[in-house]
Each structure stands twice: as structure tokens, then as C-alpha cells.
C-alpha positions in Angstrom: -8.8 8.1 13.2 -6.4 5.6 14.5 -9.1 3.0 15.3 -10.7 3.6 11.9 -7.3 2.8 10.4 -6.8 -0.2 12.3 -10.4 -1.5 11.4 -9.5 -0.7 7.9 -6.2 -2.7 8.1 -7.8 -5.5 9.4 -10.6 -5.8 7.3 -8.0 -5.6 4.1 -5.6 -8.1 5.7 -8.5 -10.7 6.2 -9.5 -10.7 2.4 -8.3 -14.2 1.0 -5.1 -13.9 -0.8 -3.7 -11.0 1.4 -0.6 -11.7 3.2 0.0 -8.1 4.2 -0.9 -4.5 4.3 0.9 -1.1 4.9 -0.5 2.5 4.9 1.9 5.5 4.7 1.2 9.2 5.0 2.5 11.8 2.4 6.0 11.8 3.6 6.1 8.0 3.6 5.6 7.5 7.5 4.1 4.3 8.4 0.8 4.7 9.7 0.1 0.9 10.2 1.2 -2.5 8.8 0.0 -6.1 9.2 1.3 -9.4 8.0 3.9 -9.5 6.0 4.4 -6.0 5.3 7.6 -4.2 6.5 6.9 -0.8 8.3 10.1 0.1 7.0 9.1 -0.2 3.5 6.5 2.4 3.7 8.9 5.3 2.3 9.7 3.2 -0.6 6.0 2.6 -1.2 4.7 6.1 -0.7 7.6 7.3 -3.3 6.7 4.8 -6.1 2.9 6.0 -5.6 4.1 9.5 -5.8 6.4 8.6 -8.8 3.9 6.7 -10.8 1.3 9.8 -10.5 3.9 12.2 -11.7 3.8 10.1 -15.1 0.9 11.6 -16.4 -0.5 14.2 -13.7 -3.8 14.9 -15.5 -5.0 11.2 -15.1 -6.3 10.0 -11.6 -3.4 8.1 -9.6 -2.6 4.8 -10.7 -3.1 1.3 -8.9 0.9 -0.1 -9.4 1.1 -3.7 -9.3 4.7 -5.2 -8.7 4.8 -8.6 -9.4 7.6 -11.4 -8.3 7.8 -15.3 -7.8 7.0 -14.6 -3.9 3.7 -12.6 -4.9 2.7 -9.4 -5.7 2.1 -5.8 -4.4 -0.6 -3.4 -5.2 0.2 0.2 -4.3 -2.6 3.1 -4.5 -2.3 6.7 -3.6 -5.5 8.4 -2.5 -5.4 12.1 -1.4 -2.5 11.8 1.2 -2.7 8.3 2.1 -0.9 5.4 0.3 -1.7 1.9 0.7 0.2 -1.2 0.0 -1.4 -4.9 -0.4 0.6 -7.8 -0.7 -0.6 -10.6 -2.2 0.6 -14.2 -1.8 1.5 -16.1 -4.8 -1.1 -18.3 -6.4 
């Protein structure tokens, strides 16, 4: 599984405009991070995704976008894995 996860993180990190990528389990434990993604933020990212999914539990898990002057972070929970993609500012 680790090899597949590392490949997925590498492939995502290579996409133009992506500055970092992070993956967390359902407890917020960091499974992997690349680029500007801080491993210590995995718990917060997992919590944001979990909280957003509770806003309307009858819908599929949402994609959360947090934007700022330094770029944006896209967060999505799928099954028991949460992924955050850090995008560089345009």
C-alpha cells in the first residue's frame, strides 16, 4: 500500500500548479506529504473534511477549497482517506 500511496502522491505533486500534497487517515494521522504540505497539518485537514461532510450528510463528501493570498488548498475525503492539495497562487 505504501508504494501505491507514494506513487499517487508523486503523480499528484507533478501536476503543474501543485505546490504540495498531503494524505491522512480517518484519525488525522499523516500517511504521506510532498512539497509545501506540512505533515503536522494532517489532523486539521482531516478534521475540516469530516466537519464539512456533516453539514449535509445525505450528500456525497464535498470538496473544500480554502483560498488565501499564498495560494489555495483543496481538501477531499474519500472513504477513510483525506487528501489535501496545495495550489500555488496564480
